[in-house]
Each structure stands twice: as structure tokens, then as C-alpha cells.
N, C-alpha and C positions, 0 to 999 in steps of 0.2 A: 381411350381412357378405360372404358369398361373391359376391353380385351386385356389391357395391361393389369387391371385389378384382378381379373379372373385368373390370369396366368400367375401372378404373384401369390394369390391365395392358394392355388394348387401347389406351388413350390413350398409355401408355408406348411401346408398339410403334410406334404412329403417329409419335410424336416421333422415335424412333430412325430410322425410315424417312425422315422429313423431313430429319434431320441428314445421313444418308447421301447423300441426293439433292443437298442443298446443297453438301456437301463435294466430291462428285464433280465438279459443274460449276464450283465455285469453283477447284479445283486446275487445271482445264483453262484457266481464264481468266487464270492467272498468266502473266506474261511469261517467255519462255524455255521450256525443256522438258527432260525427262530426257536426250534424245538430245544436245542441245546441251551440257548440263551434263557428261555422260559424256565426250564427245569434246573439250570445251574450246571456248573462244571463237574459236579460229583454225581450227576444222574447216571443211572445204568444205561448201557446201550439198548436194552430191551424197552425201557421207558421212553427213550428218545425216539426209537423206531415206532413205537405205538403212537406217540404224539405226532410224528411226521405223517403217519397214515391218517390220523384224525384231521390234520390240517390240509391234507391233500397234496403234500409235498413229495410223496413217493411215486406219483404218477409220472409218466414220460414227460420230459421237458417240453417237447413240442406240443403236447396236449395242454400243458399248463399255459404255454405261450398263446395257443389258439383261444383258450378260455379268457386269458387276459385281454386279448385284442377285442373279443366280443364284449367283455365288460367295459372296455374303454369307449367303444362307439355307442354303447347303450347307456353309458353313465351309471352303471351298476358296479360300484367299486368294492362292494362287500364290506367285511368287518376287519377291524384291527386285530392282528394275531395276538397282541399282548393284552389289550383292554376289552376286546369284544364289542366295542362301540362301532357304529356305522362310520366308515371313512369319510363319507360326504360331510357328516356333522363335524367331525374332528377338523377336517381341512377348512371347511367354511368358517368355523370359529377362529381358527388360527389366521386364515387369510384376512378376515375382517380386521384383526389387530394389526397385521402387517400393512395392509392398505391404509389404515388410519394413520400409522406412523409415516408411511410414504407420502400420503396426501399432505400432511402438515409440513413435512420436510421439503416437498416440491414447492409448495406455496411460499414458504420462507426463502428457499433458495432462489426462486425466480424473482421474488420481491427485492432481494438484495442484489442479485447478479446483474439484471438488466440495467437498472439505473446506475449502478456503480461502473459497469463496463462502458456505458454511454458517457458518463462524466470523465472517466479515465481516458477515453479516446479524444474527447473534445479538449481536454486540458493536458494533452500529451507533454511529457517531460516537465511537468510542473508539480508542485508539492502534492496536489490532489491525486495526480497520476501515481506518484511514488508511494503515497500512503495506501492507495487501493491495491497497487501491485504487491507491496510487502504483505498486506493483509491476505491477499489471494494466495501468496506462496505459503503463508502460515496455515491457511485452510487446507492447501494441498498436501502439506508435509505432515499434518496431524491426522491419523486415522480416526474414523467416526467413533470407535469405542473409547479412545483416549479423550476426545472432546466430551463424550458422554460422562466419563468419570469426573472430569473437571467441572462440568455443569452440575452433576449430582452433589459433589462436595460443596460447591459455591452456593447453589440455590436450595439444596435440600438439607445440608448439614450445617453450614455456617449461618445462612440467612433464614432457613426453615420457612420459605415462602411457597415452595412447590413440592409435590410428592415426587419421590425418586424411585418408586417401584410399583409394579402392578398396572392393570388396565381396568378402566371402568366403562361398561357399555354405554353407548350414547342414549339408550333408553332410560338410564338412571339420571339423565340430566346432561345438557350440553356443556355446562361449566365444569363439572367434575371430569367428564370425558376429555375436554380440551386441556384442562390443567395437567392431567396425567400424560398428555401427548406432547406438551410444549418442549420439554427437555429432550426426549428422544427425537422429536421432530427437528430441533435445532442441531442435534448431533449428526443426523444424516443429511440435513439441509446445508450446513456450512461447507463441507467438501464439495457438494454439488454446486453451490453458489460460486465457489472459487473457479471451478472448471468453466462454468457458463460465463462468468465475468471475463475471464481471459479470452474466451472465444469471441464474445461480443466486442471486446476492445480491438482485437486483432482484425476481425472481419470488418468492423466499421472503419478502422484506419485504412484498410485496403480499398474499400469502396470510396472513401473520401479522396483518395489519391488517383482515382480513375479520370481519364480525359473528359468524359461526359460531365463530370461534376465541375471541372474547370470551365467547360463550355457553358454550363448552366449559370455559373457565377458571372461569366463574361456577358451573358445575355441579360443580366440584371435580376435573375431569379433570387428571391429573398432567401436569407440563410435558413429560416424556418422551413420553407418549402423544400429547399435542397436537402435539409437534414431528414425531415420526416417522410417526404414523398419519394425522394430519389435514393437517399443513402440508407436510412434505417431499414426500409422494407427489403432492399437487396441484401443488406448485411445480415438479416435474420435467417436467410436460407441455410447457411452452414450451422448457425446456432440452433436452429430447429432440429437438425440432424443429431447433433451432440446431445441436446436437451432431451430428445425423445429416447435415445439409447440409454442415457443416464437415468431417465425416469424408470425404465425397466430394471436397470441395475440396482437402483435404490430399493425398489419393491422386493426384489428377490435377494438382496444382499444386506439385509438389516440384522443378520443373525447376531453379530457381536453387540449391537446396540440393544437388541432384545434381551441378551444375557445380562448386560449391565443394569437394565431397568426391570429385570425379572418379568418380562412379558412373553407369554407363550404364543409366539407368532410362527410364521412359516419356517423361518430360519431354524429356530430351536426345535420345531417339530421334525424337520429333516434330519438334524443331527441326532436327535433321540431315536428316530426310526432306524437310522443306519446302525447305531450302536446296539440296538436290540434286534437287528436283522428282521425288522418288520417289513417284509417284502412288499405287500400290497400298498402300505402307507408310503414307503419310500418311492415306489414307482409313481403313485398319483402326485406326490408333491413335486417330483422332478419334472414330470410331464406338464404339470400346471405352470411351473416356472419357465419351461421352454416355450409354452404357448404364449406367455406374457412377453417374453423376449422377441419371439418371431413376429408376433402380430403388432408389437410396438414398432418394430422396424418397418413393417408394411404400412402402418398408419403414418409414420414419418414420411415415407416416400409419397404417399397420396397427398399429404398435407402440402408438399412442394407446390402442387398445381394451384392451390388456393392462395399461397403466398405470392407466387410469380406465375400469372396466367400464360406467360410465354413458353413455359415448360410444358411439353407434351411427350407422352411416352409412345413407343412402338411406331413412330412415324406419323401418328395422328396429329393433325393440325399443323404440320410443318409447311 
């Protein structure tokens, strides 16, 4: 198990390094540049060249890459080319907002998806199953930003019971913090719930149809024990895979919801940094999102062993 985790961690670090390298050279390949963007399209070539020299962009590309790698491993990301603020501060503030939305969305999604998927499987081909299935397909067919717009109109404009824009730090009170996150949390949580609900239903139905479940029933094992001890636990293995990957997707993919609710999170920060050719900020944001995705997958794989102790990796425990 330790060897497996160490091996996977090395793979994860290699992927992060590859992403960092690709994003470094890809940003330099984009037309225009931060100097031109800052000074405007009508700036003289001399002014652009002077600013490029000031920003250190006229150095050889490999030298810039080496400096970027050193900065990455030492967590010294420097300053934003456009605002002059420390990148760590900018990214940490934006990440806090995005993680808050993602956390609320994940909690709402799991609270809806697991019980609904369970009920849908137990009442297969009955009205409860049909209702849950139709609701899940609606959740899958509507993008998060569209759900966000509907929620903003319904609860913010018509009913005027919840705020529809901005973010309040939790230091100013849990209630204002939470009320500003409910609607964006629901917007990202409902599509997530639809995916997890369908996975829970299909996985549980598959397990319930296994021969060992029929054997347990023939031996007189109660329906509660069969469901919770034998079926539910095994059915959760593929659900954990999808849920873990989707959690990472939620956290790094809230850009449209952040725009709808005017929250300056990671998504909006990435878009703005790309548009202004803010190389250091773009690189840090993309590397951060890749770290989240890669290590979320690693965490999901490791979690398998806690859900089903029969699973061992690398031949250990076979």
C-alpha cells in the first residue's frame, strides 16, 4: 500500500510538472503580450520594448522557464504583472471563494444524490423511480450557469429572500457568508447531484442482482443487513470514483457560476489573467487546478482500500 501511494504520488508530481511546462510555453505562444496589453494597442514599439525589459520578458525563454521552475518549487510566485499585488494573496483570496462555493455545492449534491439514488434503486420502475430519473435528467440537461440564473431570478428578484451577487468572508459572520453561497452552491450542486444519483442507482441495482445477494436472502439474512452491509458498501466503490473526480471538476469549473453571481473566484481569475496576458498569474492558477485534479484522483484511489479492504494494490495482500 505504501509503495503504491509513493508510486502514484511520483506520477502525480510528474503530471503537475508536465502541466506547468506546457502552460509556461503555451502562454508565451499566445499572440500579444502583457506589455502590449498594459500599454494598449496604440502604444509605440519603443514603449512596449521598454516595459518588456522592465518585466523581464526579453530574457531568453529557457532562462525564464528555469526561473519559473525555481519559483514553483519554492512557492515564490512573484507579483501580478497588471496589479503589482503578490500572486499568493490574489490566488488564495480567489481560491477561498471558489472552495466555499464548491464545499456548499458538494454537501448539497451528496445530500440529495445518495438518498435519491438509493430510493430510486429500491423502488425501481415505480413512480418514485420515474420521478427521480426525470429530475436527474433535468439536472444533467441544464448547465450550472442556467440553474444559477433561474435561482437568482426566483429567490433574488421575485422573492427577494437571498442575495444574488458578491461574497462575504466567513469572518464577518457565518450567516451572511452562508446566505451568499446558497444559490451558487445549489447551482453547482444540482448537476453534480444528478450524476451521483444516476451512478448510485445503477451501481446499487447491479449489486442487488449479484448471486451472493440472492444467497444471503436464501440464508435468511434480513433485508436491512443485506442492503447496508452487503449491497450499499459495495455499490459505493464506483460512486466514490465519480464523486471524487466530480468534486475536483466542481472546484475548478465554477467559472460560469462565479460570473452569474459576481464572485471573484479561481474561474474568473483565470479568464481575466488570460485576457490580460498576465503570464505568472495564469501559470499559477492552471498549476493549482491541475494539482487539485491530480491529487483528487489519487485520493479517490486510496479511498478504495478503506471502502473495500479486499482491494490491495501492487500485489500487496493478495
